[in-house]
C-alpha positions in Angstrom: -4.5 5.6 10.7 -7.3 5.1 8.3 -8.7 1.7 6.8 -8.3 0.6 3.6 -10.5 -2.2 2.1 -9.7 -4.6 -0.5 -12.1 -7.1 -2.4 -9.7 -9.8 -2.8 -6.3 -11.2 -1.3 -3.6 -10.3 -1.8 -3.4 -6.6 -3.7 -0.5 -5.3 -5.2 1.4 -2.8 -3.1 1.9 -0.1 -6.1 -2.3 -0.3 -6.8 -3.3 0.7 -3.2 -1.0 3.8 -3.1 -2.9 4.6 -6.6 -6.1 3.7 -5.2 -6.3 5.5 -2.5 -4.8 8.7 -4.0 -1.3 8.9 -2.4 0.3 9.1 -5.7 -1.2 10.4 -9.1 -0.2 7.1 -10.7 1.1 3.9 -11.0 4.3 5.0 -12.4 4.7 7.5 -9.5 4.0 4.6 -6.8 6.2 2.4 -8.5 9.0 5.3 -8.0 8.3 6.0 -4.5 8.4 2.4 -3.4 12.0 1.4 -5.2 12.9 4.5 -3.5 12.5 3.4 -0.1 10.0 6.0 0.7 7.2 3.5 1.6 7.0 1.3 4.7 5.0 -1.8 5.3 4.8 -3.1 8.8 7.1 -1.0 10.0 9.8 -2.0 7.7 10.9 -0.3 4.4 9.7 -2.0 1.5 11.4 -2.0 -2.1 9.3 -4.4 -3.9 6.3 -2.5 -6.0 4.4 -5.5 -6.6 4.5 -6.9 -2.8 1.3 -8.8 -2.0 -0.4 -7.2 0.6 -2.9 -9.0 3.0 -5.5 -8.2 5.4 -3.8 -6.8 8.4 -0.7 -5.1 7.0 0.0 -1.6 7.8 1.3 0.7 5.1 3.1 3.9 5.8 3.7 7.1 3.1 3.7 10.5 3.0 2.5 11.0 6.6 -0.5 8.5 6.3 -1.0 5.0 7.8 -3.2 2.6 6.1 -4.5 -0.5 7.9 -5.6 -3.3 5.1 -8.9 -4.8 5.5 -10.2 -7.8 3.7 -14.2 -6.5 2.2 -16.3 -8.9 4.1 -18.0 -11.5 1.8 
């Protein structure tokens, strides 16, 4: 599991996949989410713009990402 630090809450799910280079583009991120290939906190998440908060765990493509908030 690797940590992902976001600068503010909430962050949109598809943007995290894109910025962490798990997909090539925002469009691809939206596609894999809508196809049910992404887990959020152990459950399938199909909402592309799902708001992600610190503490959430995203799973996709064999990777696990733990979301953390950047310290002020």
